[in-house]
N, C-alpha and C positions, 0 to 999 in steps of 0.2 A: 780307577779313581771314582770317588763318589761325587754325586751332584750336591751342590749346596742346597740346604733346606731353606725354602722361602720363609721370610720373617712373618710373624703373625701381625706385626704392626702395619698400618696402612702407609703406603708410600706417598699418599697425597698430603700436601701441607694444609694445615687448618686455615679456614677462611679468616680473613682479617675482619675485625668488627667494623660494621658500617654505621655511619651516623644517620643515614636515611632510614625512614620508617617503611615497613612493608605495608602492603595493602590491608585495609581494615577487614576483619572478619565480620560475618553477619551478626554475631553476638555483640561485638564491640560497637558496631554501627547502631544496633538497637539501644545499647547502654548510653551512648553519647548523644543520640538524637533526642530531640524534645518529643515528649509524648504527643501524638496527634490522633485525631479520630480516624477510624478505618475508612479510607477513601477508596472508592472503586469506580470503574468505568463500565458503563453498560453499552455494549456495542450494538448499534442499531443501524439499519438501512431503511430507506423509505418504505414503509409497510403497505402503502396504498397504491403502489405501482404494479400493475398487472404485467407490464413489460419486464420488470426486474424479476418477478416470479417466473416468467417464461424462460428467461435467460439463466436462471439458477443462481442469481446473485444473493437473493434472500435465503437465509438458512431454512431448510425444511422444518415443518412443525414437529417432526419426530425427534429432533435433537433436544437434549436437556437444556432449558433456558438458563440454568445456573452456570453452564459452561460459557455463556456469553457475557458473564460479569467478570471483569478482569480487575484485579487490584492494581492501583496506580503505582504502588510501591512493590517492585518485584523482589526486593531483598527479603521479604517475608514469605515468599513463595518457594516451594521446593524446586530442585533442579529439574526433576521430571516434568513438573507442571509448566515451568518456563519453556522447556523444550517442546511440550505439547502445544502451548500457545504459539510459539514460533512456527512450528510445523503447520498448524491449522490455518493461521493467517497468511502464511507464505503461499499455501495452496489457493486460498481465496483471492489473494492479491494476483496470482498468476492467472486465475480464471477471469477476474475482472479486467485484467490487461488484454486477454484474448477477446473478450466481448467488446472492449473499447476499440481494439484494432478493427473488428468487423464493422463497428459503427463508423469509424473514420473512413474505411474503404467505401461504404455505401454513401457517405457524405461527399466524398471526392467525386464519385461517379455521378451523383445528382447535380453537384455544382458544375461539372463538365457539361452534362446534358442541358442544364439551365443556360450556360454561356452559349452553347451551340444553337439552342432554340431562340434565344434572344438575338443572336446574330442573324438567323434566318428571318426573324420577324422584322428586324431593322431593314434588311434588304427588300423585303416585300412591301413594307409600309413607310419607306423613307420620305415619300412625297406627301403623305397625309399629315405629317406633323412638322411643326416649325422648329421645335427643339428636340434634342436627344432625350432630355429629361421627360418630356411629355410622352415620347414614344415608349420609354422604359416603364413609365407609370401605367400607361395603357396596357402594356404587356403584363405587368404585375396584377392588374385588375381583371384581365381577360384570360388568355391561354396559359399564362405562367403562374396562375394562382395556386393550383394544386401542387405544382413542382416546388414553389417557394414555401408552401405550408409543410411539405415533406422535409425540405431542407431545414426549416426552423425546428421541426419536431426532432430531427436527428441532432441538431446542435444542442437542444435541451438535454437529450439523452447523453450526448458526449460530455456536457458539463456535469451532469449528475454522476456519470461514471468516473470522471476525473476526481470528484470529491470523495467518492467511495474508495477509489484506488489510493488516494492520499491517506485516508483514514486507516486502511489496512496496512499501508507501508509504515505509518508511524508506529503501529503496534509491533510489526515485524522488527523494525529498527530498535525499538526499546527492548524487546526480548533478546535480540542479538547482542546489544550492548551489555545486558545483564549476564548473558552466557559468557561473553569474553572477559568480563570483569571477574566472574567466578573462576574461570580458567586461569587467569593471571594470578589470582589470589592463591589458588591451589599450587601453582608452580612456584610461587615465592615461598610457600611453606615447605615444599619438598626439598 
């Protein structure tokens, strides 16, 4: 007996027409959006901080500064460029988090040392002062001055790193959203 020859027709049933619209393509977005001036974001970190240079947060001078200017509208940027932005700022974000973790560790150790030194100072000098506040103030003006200055310096660095991390994260999230929007647009067309 001979085998039946498969039909050239597809066995799949045609898709029912949907009333919902697919994702807009880049060209349709450009056509429908109002013309606007070319807006861009210049990525900057505090340039006068020697500590940030030492930690590697500030981009080295050898890099092309035009790469640090990012268009705010990612729809006009190529797929490859959006991926490059995402990759570059993901690495910077991770490095900034690593530095921030080191600052937090040093800060916690100094705060612990400060508490222990203050407790020792209280025990030694409890009879000299009438109030606890006066005792702590004397400690801050005397033996605890350098330690408190170090703590304040690290808190400033931590705050600065937090804002840099947030800036890098915003760019990473924006690039990620654009990549996923383009992927979903491609899958709806396929």
